[in-house]
C-alpha angles and dihedrals in degrees: 000000000000116000128209113263095249096057127102125209130194127195125194118240108268096020118118126213119220107273136163123268091246090057090050093050091048092049092051091049088053091049092051090050093050094043091054091047093053093048095050103039126086091192106072097182094051089048091049090052092050090048090048089050089052093051093045090051092045091053093037091237122165093221145358141192139193118213128195125202116245099195094181090061095030089234143125112235119202105226102171132017137172132193138070094303110038117203101190109153096029116137127208133180107268095230097047134088129010092301090059090047090050091053096043094050095035089227138125111250121215108184112182095189117015093194086071095051115083092200092065113114120209095202097102090047089049091052098043104033091234121133111221116211103161133009148182123210128184123185118230115220136159126194092346091309118121112227106170141280144269122226131191123190137200116004109223103209134056116015091340095252131106119242138206095267088057088067096072100065088047092052087052091056093043093052094044093044091050092053092046093050092047090050091048091051092047091051091048090051090051093049090049092047089051092048090050089048091052092046088052092049090049091049090050093050090050090050092050090051089053092057115090119257115256115264120214119241135302090042104122100224123060133166143177135193128200114185117216089211135017093285126037132218089203128087139166136187141185127184136169112250135176123329094014094293121138125223118210141174144172123201139180121202119213116244133017141262132031097337093053091045090052093050090044090054093047095049094045092049093048091049094051090050095045102041091068093063106025110069094185116082090201093053091046092052091046092055092044091051093053092049094047090048089057100046112020122106110264113273095020122115142161129233109207143171120195136178149161121234124202108205092195093061106019090237124145131193109202137182126185126200107190095314131136109280110268113234125225117202114191133147091358094302133109128217127174132205116218124212113270096195141030122268119287115269099034107082119025118218095020118157113234118206123225128211132199124216138174113227089202094197095319136102138255119217125198118183142167123249088255086080100050092039094053105119122236087192132353107301095003116102128201093236128181091293092057091048093051088051089059094054099075091049092066100027093114095057125094112263099259091048091045093053092047092048093049091049093046090051094050092043089064087067126077104280116209096179142011114302119219130165131181124181132191115199129197093181095107093059092048093057 
């Protein structure tokens, strides 16, 4: 059937016009060629352009273009074009023109004379210098997801207008191209997910290397970290410093993921460097705070408790910047040490108070909120009281075994966050 030049025809996706057997055979040959090209090529855009060239040649079209939807910008982006005046890179509003109509209606458009179609947009002609007389447009979709459209313009032979039977080969290309693009995007997503997984594993390995090596008993400071995810925002450290004293700290970085891991690594590294020369925990935290305020990503901060333990006297100097209150367990009694300053990285120049305490044969426990927020049952957290109830159960164990037993016990609960525990024991001196 030949339609008058001023008519417009639409064809639902998947519907087939009546065409000769030879046309069907030719279309299937074209499909086989394109499918093989999509399967073998690593360069999707180059393959799409070759496929577009094949279809344009098959239908004797002067030019063709392939458009992808950019939903964020609500635009159609020309990603491949063939013909004397390429328009690759051109952008059009996604709801305008015959391409927009084809996508909105999910139908093939066969416009015999564009001058008679009010939806026709001249923007591509204005950009390319071409004069469009007749066009075919087929939407590309995959699994109910709109991807874009393919358009052919100006048939060279015959009466110069496309006809219904020309729609079928274009549908072949549109369906094949949609599948190839969907597969390409899926493969790219898998590659990106694998890259992100490896980055997280590397970040986790770096974090583990920043934690101090375990010291055998009777070393008086022990710690353990259990990440809730691959990487942790928690860290702890202990290191012998001058005169036999031991510096120690435990910190918790706000947020999750790579940014938190980077801030954790920076803070832990600065602490290890500074603790060797700055004897005051309060002064050390003050300097750390100013540095984090200058360089941390906006909105990120670090809660941190730091101290110095003297094994010869049992004395501890302790400073707390926004962290969970450490718990001292001595002579069967518990005492806590509230934070005296906000977390690091919020207010520059803040003064951080320092307290002195005598362990008197007992132990000091510093922990992240992942411990107290562990759920004994849905909606019911362990809390500080639950933690304190655990301590007498393992009090007769050496410090390293005690820390491990407490962490193992809490790890059996539902962890909502990283779990980190550090303990300083004065029990060896008291014996």
